[in-house]
Every structure is written in structure tokens, then in C-alpha cells.
N, C-alpha and C positions, 0 to 999 in steps of 0.2 A: 899364551895370549888369551885363551878362552876364560881364564880366571881373573883377568885384570878388572873387568867391571865389578866383580864381587869383592875383590881386594879394595877397590876404591869405595865401595859401599861400606866396607868395614872401617875404612878411614873416616867416613862421614859419621858413622855410629860412634866411633871413638872420639871424634871431635865434639859431638854434641854431649856425650857423657862427661868428657873432661870439662867443657864449658859450664855445664849445669851442676856438676858434682864437686868440682874443684875451684874453678875460677870465680864464679859468681858468689858462692858462700865465703870464699876467702876475702873478696872485696868488701862484702858487707861487715865482716868481723874485723877487718884491718884498717879501713879507711873511714874518714868522716863522711857525713851525708853529701857535702859538696864535692869532696874528692872522689867519692865512689860514683857520683853522677857523672863527673867529668871523665873518669876512666871508662865507665860503661858506655858512654856516648862515643868513645873512640873504638872500643872493642866490638860492640854489636854490629856496626856496619861491616867491619872486616870479617866478622864471624859469618854473616850471611853471604858476603861475597865469596869467602872461602868455600862455603857449602855449594854455592852456585857453580863455581869453577870446578870443584871436584865432581859435581853432578854432570856438568858439561863434558868433562874428560871421560867419565864413565859412559856417557851417552855415545860419544864418538867411538870408544872402544867396543861398546855393545853393538853398535851399527856395523863395525868392521867384522866382528865375529858372528853377526846375525842372530843375536839373542833377543828376541822380541820382548820378552817379559822384562829383561834388564833395560832395554831401550825405554820402555814405559816407566819403570821405576826411576831411572836417572832423569827422564824428562819431567816427572813429577817433582823430583828434587830441585831441579833448576827453577821450575815454575813457582813452587812454594817458597823457595829462598828469595826469589825476585820479589814476590808479593810482600814477604816479611821485611825485606830491605826497603821497599817502597812505603811501608807503614812507619818507618822510623821518624821521618820529619814530623808527621802528624802526632805521633806519640810524644815526642820531645816537646812539641809546641803546646800540647794539651797539659803536660806536666808544668811547663813554664808559666802557663796562664792560670794554674790552679784548678783546672777542670778535671777533678779527680775521677768522676764517673766516666768521662770520655777516655782519660788515661787508662783506667782499669780495663775498659772494653778493648782498647787498642793493644794493651799489653797482653791481655788474655788471647787475643787473636794471634799475636806473635808467638805466644807459648804454644797454642794449638797448631800453628803452622810448623813450628819446630818439632812438635810431637808427630805430626804427619810425616815429616821428613825422616824422623827416627824410625817410625813404624814401617814406612816404605822400604827403607834400607835394611832393616832387620828382616823383612820379607824376602829380600834378595838372597839371603842365606838359605832359604828353602827352595829357591828356584833351581 
């Protein structure tokens, strides 16, 4: 039971790496601009929901086993995933309206939030 929060952190790391290294590049090389946009608008909300659910599950497990560092890491995961999820409508709206500067800023924020989740969960391996 003590290892469950770390195992879930590993799942989070794997999910992020799979999404960024396999799914996203495959979409851009396989689908047209309109099709890739439609696909990514379906995938990314689910991606951030999955990260939040995994983080929440890890949080409950960490609370049960009393691992304070892992409670913090999983809490950060949930918070950052929720923020990234919350940015999706504004990101899509700015893209649809052709406001590229705003889109790029929001997309960068989403990328940085995802990197924060990745870093936090990688750190769980050292705890």
C-alpha cells in the first residue's frame, strides 16, 4: 500500500510522456489542420481530467499511508491539471478568433503547467 502513490505518479509521468512524445506528434503528421484541431480539442480535456483523477487517487492513497511529501505532490498535480483544464476554453476561443498572441501565451501556460506536473511526479521517485 505504501507504494501506490509512487506507482500512480509513475502512471502520470508515463501518460504525459506518451501524450507529448507519441500522440501529439502523430496527430500533426497524420491529420490535416482541421482534423488535428478537432482531435486535439477532444483529447486534451480528457488528458487533463485523467491527470487530475490520477493525482486525486494518489492523494487519497498518500493520505491513507501518511506520506506528506506525496500528499503535496499529488495535490499539486490535481491543482495544476485543473488550472490547465480551465484554460482550454480560452485557448480554443483565442485560436478561433485568430488572436495568435493570446493563443500562444495560453498554450505556453498549458505546456508549463504540464511540465510542472511532470516535474512534481518525477520528484516523487526521489521521495
